[in-house]
mmCIF file of the C-alpha atoms, coordinates in Angstrom:
data_MODEL
# 
_entry.id   MODEL 
# 
loop_
_atom_site.group_PDB 
_atom_site.id 
_atom_site.type_symbol 
_atom_site.label_atom_id 
_atom_site.label_alt_id 
_atom_site.label_comp_id 
_atom_site.label_asym_id 
_atom_site.label_entity_id 
_atom_site.label_seq_id 
_atom_site.pdbx_PDB_ins_code 
_atom_site.Cartn_x 
_atom_site.Cartn_y 
_atom_site.Cartn_z 
_atom_site.occupancy 
_atom_site.B_iso_or_equiv 
_atom_site.pdbx_formal_charge 
_atom_site.auth_seq_id 
_atom_site.auth_comp_id 
_atom_site.auth_asym_id 
_atom_site.auth_atom_id 
_atom_site.pdbx_PDB_model_num 
ATOM 1   C CA . MET A 1 1   ? 92.110  91.655 93.360  1.00 0.00 ? 1   MET A CA 1 
ATOM 2   C CA . GLN A 1 2   ? 88.454  91.694 92.261  1.00 0.00 ? 2   GLN A CA 1 
ATOM 3   C CA . LEU A 1 3   ? 87.810  88.241 93.709  1.00 0.00 ? 3   LEU A CA 1 
ATOM 4   C CA . ASN A 1 4   ? 88.408  89.577 97.218  1.00 0.00 ? 4   ASN A CA 1 
ATOM 5   C CA . LYS A 1 5   ? 85.317  91.777 96.801  1.00 0.00 ? 5   LYS A CA 1 
ATOM 6   C CA . CYS A 1 6   ? 82.959  88.834 96.383  1.00 0.00 ? 6   CYS A CA 1 
ATOM 7   C CA . CYS A 1 7   ? 84.405  86.097 98.580  1.00 0.00 ? 7   CYS A CA 1 
ATOM 8   C CA . ASP A 1 8   ? 86.901  85.436 101.316 1.00 0.00 ? 8   ASP A CA 1 
ATOM 9   C CA . VAL A 1 9   ? 90.172  84.586 99.565  1.00 0.00 ? 9   VAL A CA 1 
ATOM 10  C CA . THR A 1 10  ? 93.343  83.290 101.179 1.00 0.00 ? 10  THR A CA 1 
ATOM 11  C CA . PHE A 1 11  ? 96.471  82.919 99.092  1.00 0.00 ? 11  PHE A CA 1 
ATOM 12  C CA . PHE A 1 12  ? 99.448  80.843 100.117 1.00 0.00 ? 12  PHE A CA 1 
ATOM 13  C CA . ASN A 1 13  ? 102.617 79.770 98.420  1.00 0.00 ? 13  ASN A CA 1 
ATOM 14  C CA . ALA A 1 14  ? 103.099 75.997 98.486  1.00 0.00 ? 14  ALA A CA 1 
ATOM 15  C CA . CYS A 1 15  ? 106.685 76.597 97.349  1.00 0.00 ? 15  CYS A CA 1 
ATOM 16  C CA . GLY A 1 16  ? 107.517 78.596 100.476 1.00 0.00 ? 16  GLY A CA 1 
ATOM 17  C CA . LYS A 1 17  ? 110.022 77.494 103.031 1.00 0.00 ? 17  LYS A CA 1 
ATOM 18  C CA . ASN A 1 18  ? 109.213 74.047 104.410 1.00 0.00 ? 18  ASN A CA 1 
ATOM 19  C CA . THR A 1 19  ? 108.773 75.074 108.039 1.00 0.00 ? 19  THR A CA 1 
ATOM 20  C CA . PRO A 1 20  ? 106.022 74.628 110.612 1.00 0.00 ? 20  PRO A CA 1 
ATOM 21  C CA . THR A 1 21  ? 103.833 76.815 108.374 1.00 0.00 ? 21  THR A CA 1 
ATOM 22  C CA . ASP A 1 22  ? 102.952 73.553 106.599 1.00 0.00 ? 22  ASP A CA 1 
ATOM 23  C CA . LEU A 1 23  ? 100.381 73.142 109.381 1.00 0.00 ? 23  LEU A CA 1 
ATOM 24  C CA . ASN A 1 24  ? 98.976  76.571 108.546 1.00 0.00 ? 24  ASN A CA 1 
ATOM 25  C CA . PHE A 1 25  ? 98.618  75.472 104.914 1.00 0.00 ? 25  PHE A CA 1 
ATOM 26  C CA . MET A 1 26  ? 96.667  72.401 105.919 1.00 0.00 ? 26  MET A CA 1 
ATOM 27  C CA . SER A 1 27  ? 94.342  74.350 108.212 1.00 0.00 ? 27  SER A CA 1 
ATOM 28  C CA . SER A 1 28  ? 93.739  76.869 105.393 1.00 0.00 ? 28  SER A CA 1 
ATOM 29  C CA . VAL A 1 29  ? 92.887  74.048 102.991 1.00 0.00 ? 29  VAL A CA 1 
ATOM 30  C CA . GLN A 1 30  ? 90.646  72.388 105.557 1.00 0.00 ? 30  GLN A CA 1 
ATOM 31  C CA . ALA A 1 31  ? 88.756  75.632 106.270 1.00 0.00 ? 31  ALA A CA 1 
ATOM 32  C CA . ALA A 1 32  ? 88.260  76.517 102.600 1.00 0.00 ? 32  ALA A CA 1 
ATOM 33  C CA . THR A 1 33  ? 85.032  75.908 100.717 1.00 0.00 ? 33  THR A CA 1 
ATOM 34  C CA . MET A 1 34  ? 86.899  76.034 97.386  1.00 0.00 ? 34  MET A CA 1 
ATOM 35  C CA . VAL A 1 35  ? 90.579  75.291 96.804  1.00 0.00 ? 35  VAL A CA 1 
ATOM 36  C CA . VAL A 1 36  ? 92.171  76.517 93.588  1.00 0.00 ? 36  VAL A CA 1 
ATOM 37  C CA . PHE A 1 37  ? 95.607  75.216 92.669  1.00 0.00 ? 37  PHE A CA 1 
ATOM 38  C CA . ILE A 1 38  ? 97.564  77.480 90.323  1.00 0.00 ? 38  ILE A CA 1 
ATOM 39  C CA . LEU A 1 39  ? 100.951 76.189 89.319  1.00 0.00 ? 39  LEU A CA 1 
ATOM 40  C CA . SER A 1 40  ? 103.693 76.476 86.776  1.00 0.00 ? 40  SER A CA 1 
ATOM 41  C CA . THR A 1 41  ? 105.057 73.113 85.795  1.00 0.00 ? 41  THR A CA 1 
ATOM 42  C CA . GLN A 1 42  ? 108.744 72.558 85.338  1.00 0.00 ? 42  GLN A CA 1 
ATOM 43  C CA . GLY A 1 43  ? 110.664 70.771 82.624  1.00 0.00 ? 43  GLY A CA 1 
ATOM 44  C CA . ASN A 1 44  ? 108.724 67.770 81.368  1.00 0.00 ? 44  ASN A CA 1 
ATOM 45  C CA . GLY A 1 45  ? 105.540 68.690 83.205  1.00 0.00 ? 45  GLY A CA 1 
ATOM 46  C CA . GLY A 1 46  ? 106.523 68.140 86.810  1.00 0.00 ? 46  GLY A CA 1 
ATOM 47  C CA . ILE A 1 47  ? 105.165 70.046 89.778  1.00 0.00 ? 47  ILE A CA 1 
ATOM 48  C CA . PRO A 1 48  ? 107.513 72.716 91.116  1.00 0.00 ? 48  PRO A CA 1 
ATOM 49  C CA . SER A 1 49  ? 110.192 70.946 93.160  1.00 0.00 ? 49  SER A CA 1 
ATOM 50  C CA . LEU A 1 50  ? 109.787 73.334 96.099  1.00 0.00 ? 50  LEU A CA 1 
ATOM 51  C CA . SER A 1 51  ? 106.123 72.332 96.409  1.00 0.00 ? 51  SER A CA 1 
ATOM 52  C CA . GLU A 1 52  ? 106.767 68.572 96.589  1.00 0.00 ? 52  GLU A CA 1 
ATOM 53  C CA . LYS A 1 53  ? 106.709 68.499 100.406 1.00 0.00 ? 53  LYS A CA 1 
ATOM 54  C CA . PHE A 1 54  ? 103.402 70.372 100.507 1.00 0.00 ? 54  PHE A CA 1 
ATOM 55  C CA . PHE A 1 55  ? 101.729 68.042 98.006  1.00 0.00 ? 55  PHE A CA 1 
ATOM 56  C CA . SER A 1 56  ? 103.195 65.007 99.746  1.00 0.00 ? 56  SER A CA 1 
ATOM 57  C CA . LEU A 1 57  ? 101.596 66.186 103.001 1.00 0.00 ? 57  LEU A CA 1 
ATOM 58  C CA . LEU A 1 58  ? 98.328  67.153 101.322 1.00 0.00 ? 58  LEU A CA 1 
ATOM 59  C CA . PHE A 1 59  ? 97.838  63.965 99.313  1.00 0.00 ? 59  PHE A CA 1 
ATOM 60  C CA . GLY A 1 60  ? 99.318  61.713 101.969 1.00 0.00 ? 60  GLY A CA 1 
ATOM 61  C CA . ALA A 1 61  ? 98.309  61.864 105.616 1.00 0.00 ? 61  ALA A CA 1 
ATOM 62  C CA . ASN A 1 62  ? 96.021  64.867 105.075 1.00 0.00 ? 62  ASN A CA 1 
ATOM 63  C CA . LYS A 1 63  ? 94.084  63.717 101.993 1.00 0.00 ? 63  LYS A CA 1 
ATOM 64  C CA . HIS A 1 64  ? 90.947  63.276 104.116 1.00 0.00 ? 64  HIS A CA 1 
ATOM 65  C CA . ILE A 1 65  ? 90.578  67.077 104.305 1.00 0.00 ? 65  ILE A CA 1 
ATOM 66  C CA . LEU A 1 66  ? 89.910  67.121 100.552 1.00 0.00 ? 66  LEU A CA 1 
ATOM 67  C CA . LYS A 1 67  ? 87.034  64.629 100.584 1.00 0.00 ? 67  LYS A CA 1 
ATOM 68  C CA . GLY A 1 68  ? 83.985  66.357 99.103  1.00 0.00 ? 68  GLY A CA 1 
ATOM 69  C CA . LYS A 1 69  ? 85.871  69.679 98.818  1.00 0.00 ? 69  LYS A CA 1 
ATOM 70  C CA . GLU A 1 70  ? 85.370  71.744 95.674  1.00 0.00 ? 70  GLU A CA 1 
ATOM 71  C CA . CYS A 1 71  ? 88.627  72.310 93.801  1.00 0.00 ? 71  CYS A CA 1 
ATOM 72  C CA . ALA A 1 72  ? 89.980  73.707 90.549  1.00 0.00 ? 72  ALA A CA 1 
ATOM 73  C CA . VAL A 1 73  ? 93.380  73.422 88.867  1.00 0.00 ? 73  VAL A CA 1 
ATOM 74  C CA . LEU A 1 74  ? 95.112  75.891 86.548  1.00 0.00 ? 74  LEU A CA 1 
ATOM 75  C CA . ASP A 1 75  ? 98.571  75.134 85.161  1.00 0.00 ? 75  ASP A CA 1 
ATOM 76  C CA . PHE A 1 76  ? 101.027 77.232 83.194  1.00 0.00 ? 76  PHE A CA 1 
ATOM 77  C CA . GLY A 1 77  ? 103.422 75.168 81.106  1.00 0.00 ? 77  GLY A CA 1 
ATOM 78  C CA . SER A 1 78  ? 105.038 74.981 77.703  1.00 0.00 ? 78  SER A CA 1 
ATOM 79  C CA . SER A 1 79  ? 104.476 72.659 74.770  1.00 0.00 ? 79  SER A CA 1 
ATOM 80  C CA . ALA A 1 80  ? 108.168 73.151 73.995  1.00 0.00 ? 80  ALA A CA 1 
ATOM 81  C CA . TYR A 1 81  ? 108.632 70.361 76.545  1.00 0.00 ? 81  TYR A CA 1 
ATOM 82  C CA . HIS A 1 82  ? 107.584 66.748 76.129  1.00 0.00 ? 82  HIS A CA 1 
ATOM 83  C CA . ILE A 1 83  ? 104.644 66.894 78.564  1.00 0.00 ? 83  ILE A CA 1 
ATOM 84  C CA . LEU A 1 84  ? 102.458 69.995 78.621  1.00 0.00 ? 84  LEU A CA 1 
ATOM 85  C CA . CYS A 1 85  ? 101.080 70.853 82.068  1.00 0.00 ? 85  CYS A CA 1 
ATOM 86  C CA . GLY A 1 86  ? 101.767 67.473 83.606  1.00 0.00 ? 86  GLY A CA 1 
ATOM 87  C CA . GLY A 1 87  ? 101.511 69.088 87.023  1.00 0.00 ? 87  GLY A CA 1 
ATOM 88  C CA . ALA A 1 88  ? 97.805  69.794 86.446  1.00 0.00 ? 88  ALA A CA 1 
ATOM 89  C CA . ALA A 1 89  ? 97.217  66.180 85.440  1.00 0.00 ? 89  ALA A CA 1 
ATOM 90  C CA . PHE A 1 90  ? 99.017  64.997 88.585  1.00 0.00 ? 90  PHE A CA 1 
ATOM 91  C CA . ILE A 1 91  ? 97.041  67.336 90.873  1.00 0.00 ? 91  ILE A CA 1 
ATOM 92  C CA . SER A 1 92  ? 93.705  66.441 89.204  1.00 0.00 ? 92  SER A CA 1 
ATOM 93  C CA . ASN A 1 93  ? 94.447  62.736 89.557  1.00 0.00 ? 93  ASN A CA 1 
ATOM 94  C CA . MET A 1 94  ? 95.357  63.112 93.218  1.00 0.00 ? 94  MET A CA 1 
ATOM 95  C CA . LEU A 1 95  ? 92.262  65.226 93.894  1.00 0.00 ? 95  LEU A CA 1 
ATOM 96  C CA . ALA A 1 96  ? 90.070  62.500 92.413  1.00 0.00 ? 96  ALA A CA 1 
ATOM 97  C CA . LYS A 1 97  ? 91.811  59.853 94.547  1.00 0.00 ? 97  LYS A CA 1 
ATOM 98  C CA . SER A 1 98  ? 91.263  62.048 97.618  1.00 0.00 ? 98  SER A CA 1 
ATOM 99  C CA . GLY A 1 99  ? 87.535  62.377 96.961  1.00 0.00 ? 99  GLY A CA 1 
ATOM 100 C CA . ALA A 1 100 ? 87.662  66.067 96.001  1.00 0.00 ? 100 ALA A CA 1 
ATOM 101 C CA . ILE A 1 101 ? 85.286  67.507 93.402  1.00 0.00 ? 101 ILE A CA 1 
ATOM 102 C CA . GLU A 1 102 ? 86.990  69.288 90.515  1.00 0.00 ? 102 GLU A CA 1 
ATOM 103 C CA . ARG A 1 103 ? 84.405  71.946 89.553  1.00 0.00 ? 103 ARG A CA 1 
ATOM 104 C CA . VAL A 1 104 ? 85.847  72.865 86.159  1.00 0.00 ? 104 VAL A CA 1 
ATOM 105 C CA . PRO A 1 105 ? 88.158  70.980 83.812  1.00 0.00 ? 105 PRO A CA 1 
ATOM 106 C CA . GLN A 1 106 ? 91.799  71.656 84.571  1.00 0.00 ? 106 GLN A CA 1 
ATOM 107 C CA . GLY A 1 107 ? 93.169  74.692 82.790  1.00 0.00 ? 107 GLY A CA 1 
ATOM 108 C CA . GLN A 1 108 ? 96.284  74.391 80.698  1.00 0.00 ? 108 GLN A CA 1 
ATOM 109 C CA . CYS A 1 109 ? 97.967  77.623 79.653  1.00 0.00 ? 109 CYS A CA 1 
ATOM 110 C CA . ASP A 1 110 ? 100.658 77.003 77.051  1.00 0.00 ? 110 ASP A CA 1 
ATOM 111 C CA . ALA A 1 111 ? 103.422 79.622 76.953  1.00 0.00 ? 111 ALA A CA 1 
ATOM 112 C CA . VAL A 1 112 ? 104.024 78.732 73.294  1.00 0.00 ? 112 VAL A CA 1 
ATOM 113 C CA . LYS A 1 113 ? 100.439 78.644 72.022  1.00 0.00 ? 113 LYS A CA 1 
ATOM 114 C CA . GLY A 1 114 ? 98.264  81.402 73.435  1.00 0.00 ? 114 GLY A CA 1 
ATOM 115 C CA . LYS A 1 115 ? 98.333  81.219 77.224  1.00 0.00 ? 115 LYS A CA 1 
ATOM 116 C CA . ALA A 1 116 ? 96.305  84.448 77.460  1.00 0.00 ? 116 ALA A CA 1 
ATOM 117 C CA . GLN A 1 117 ? 93.356  82.953 75.584  1.00 0.00 ? 117 GLN A CA 1 
ATOM 118 C CA . ALA A 1 118 ? 93.503  79.707 77.579  1.00 0.00 ? 118 ALA A CA 1 
ATOM 119 C CA . PHE A 1 119 ? 93.668  81.676 80.828  1.00 0.00 ? 119 PHE A CA 1 
ATOM 120 C CA . GLN A 1 120 ? 90.701  83.841 79.817  1.00 0.00 ? 120 GLN A CA 1 
ATOM 121 C CA . LYS A 1 121 ? 88.629  80.804 78.834  1.00 0.00 ? 121 LYS A CA 1 
ATOM 122 C CA . TRP A 1 122 ? 89.414  78.884 82.037  1.00 0.00 ? 122 TRP A CA 1 
ATOM 123 C CA . THR A 1 123 ? 88.795  81.938 84.222  1.00 0.00 ? 123 THR A CA 1 
ATOM 124 C CA . SER A 1 124 ? 85.468  82.602 82.525  1.00 0.00 ? 124 SER A CA 1 
ATOM 125 C CA . THR A 1 125 ? 84.405  78.969 82.988  1.00 0.00 ? 125 THR A CA 1 
ATOM 126 C CA . PHE A 1 126 ? 85.517  78.994 86.628  1.00 0.00 ? 126 PHE A CA 1 
ATOM 127 C CA . MET A 1 127 ? 83.774  82.281 87.409  1.00 0.00 ? 127 MET A CA 1 
ATOM 128 C CA . GLY A 1 128 ? 80.630  81.082 85.639  1.00 0.00 ? 128 GLY A CA 1 
ATOM 129 C CA . LYS A 1 129 ? 80.521  78.003 87.869  1.00 0.00 ? 129 LYS A CA 1 
ATOM 130 C CA . MET A 1 130 ? 81.073  80.119 90.964  1.00 0.00 ? 130 MET A CA 1 
ATOM 131 C CA . ALA A 1 131 ? 78.425  82.678 89.955  1.00 0.00 ? 131 ALA A CA 1 
ATOM 132 C CA . SER A 1 132 ? 75.852  79.969 89.194  1.00 0.00 ? 132 SER A CA 1 
ATOM 133 C CA . LYS A 1 133 ? 76.020  78.490 92.688  1.00 0.00 ? 133 LYS A CA 1 
ATOM 134 C CA . VAL A 1 134 ? 72.929  79.077 94.821  1.00 0.00 ? 134 VAL A CA 1 
ATOM 135 C CA . SER A 1 135 ? 75.206  80.492 97.525  1.00 0.00 ? 135 SER A CA 1 
ATOM 136 C CA . ALA A 1 136 ? 76.934  82.925 95.125  1.00 0.00 ? 136 ALA A CA 1 
ATOM 137 C CA . SER A 1 137 ? 77.153  86.454 96.427  1.00 0.00 ? 137 SER A CA 1 
ATOM 138 C CA . PRO A 1 138 ? 75.668  89.279 94.352  1.00 0.00 ? 138 PRO A CA 1 
ATOM 139 C CA . HIS A 1 139 ? 79.230  90.584 93.981  1.00 0.00 ? 139 HIS A CA 1 
ATOM 140 C CA . MET A 1 140 ? 80.323  87.280 92.409  1.00 0.00 ? 140 MET A CA 1 
ATOM 141 C CA . VAL A 1 141 ? 77.425  87.363 89.939  1.00 0.00 ? 141 VAL A CA 1 
ATOM 142 C CA . LYS A 1 142 ? 78.208  90.990 89.048  1.00 0.00 ? 142 LYS A CA 1 
ATOM 143 C CA . LEU A 1 143 ? 81.909  90.232 88.585  1.00 0.00 ? 143 LEU A CA 1 
ATOM 144 C CA . PHE A 1 144 ? 81.077  87.342 86.242  1.00 0.00 ? 144 PHE A CA 1 
ATOM 145 C CA . GLU A 1 145 ? 78.649  89.509 84.248  1.00 0.00 ? 145 GLU A CA 1 
ATOM 146 C CA . GLU A 1 146 ? 81.320  92.214 83.928  1.00 0.00 ? 146 GLU A CA 1 
ATOM 147 C CA . MET A 1 147 ? 83.804  89.590 82.729  1.00 0.00 ? 147 MET A CA 1 
ATOM 148 C CA . GLN A 1 148 ? 81.332  88.378 80.117  1.00 0.00 ? 148 GLN A CA 1 
ATOM 149 C CA . ASP A 1 149 ? 80.657  91.935 78.938  1.00 0.00 ? 149 ASP A CA 1 
ATOM 150 C CA . SER A 1 150 ? 84.394  92.594 78.721  1.00 0.00 ? 150 SER A CA 1 
ATOM 151 C CA . ASN A 1 151 ? 84.968  89.341 76.795  1.00 0.00 ? 151 ASN A CA 1 
ATOM 152 C CA . ASN A 1 152 ? 82.203  90.238 74.336  1.00 0.00 ? 152 ASN A CA 1 
ATOM 153 C CA . VAL A 1 153 ? 83.738  93.673 73.716  1.00 0.00 ? 153 VAL A CA 1 
ATOM 154 C CA . LEU A 1 154 ? 87.153  92.081 73.084  1.00 0.00 ? 154 LEU A CA 1 
ATOM 155 C CA . LEU A 1 155 ? 85.629  89.511 70.733  1.00 0.00 ? 155 LEU A CA 1 
ATOM 156 C CA . LYS A 1 156 ? 83.799  92.185 68.729  1.00 0.00 ? 156 LYS A CA 1 
ATOM 157 C CA . SER A 1 157 ? 86.977  94.284 68.549  1.00 0.00 ? 157 SER A CA 1 
ATOM 158 C CA . ALA A 1 158 ? 88.965  91.305 67.262  1.00 0.00 ? 158 ALA A CA 1 
ATOM 159 C CA . MET A 1 159 ? 86.384  90.727 64.512  1.00 0.00 ? 159 MET A CA 1 
ATOM 160 C CA . LEU A 1 160 ? 86.998  94.240 63.192  1.00 0.00 ? 160 LEU A CA 1 
ATOM 161 C CA . PHE A 1 161 ? 90.603  93.389 62.293  1.00 0.00 ? 161 PHE A CA 1 
# 
């Protein structure tokens, strides 16, 4: 992944088996400078059922590790259901209650109405925020500039049709 070239990225699956690795999740969150939650809501906008234990731990006894931490939330859902991306709203609300700082507005990618465009817009906004930080690596700035150039080419191509 391109992001690995410009910053230290650790991925973990909050829907994994609920074993002692929960402690590893919490130490990863605590050590992070930015935590990005990417989820796919289920049914009427709920968080994935297999991640409930993780979020219960994170927003319960461990919520102090989020205080002042930069975060972002991206949700994939479907407007075919009553509540679109309710998981993102839940996570954003809990982040605010925990004292976290949500750097970009939560992203909502609708499977029915153009998730690719919503994903591209959110990613561009997120990368722009990351690249504009004083501590941004030159690789991050270059990656964002390449994204912008690529987006401009796609936009110009779409105008031709």
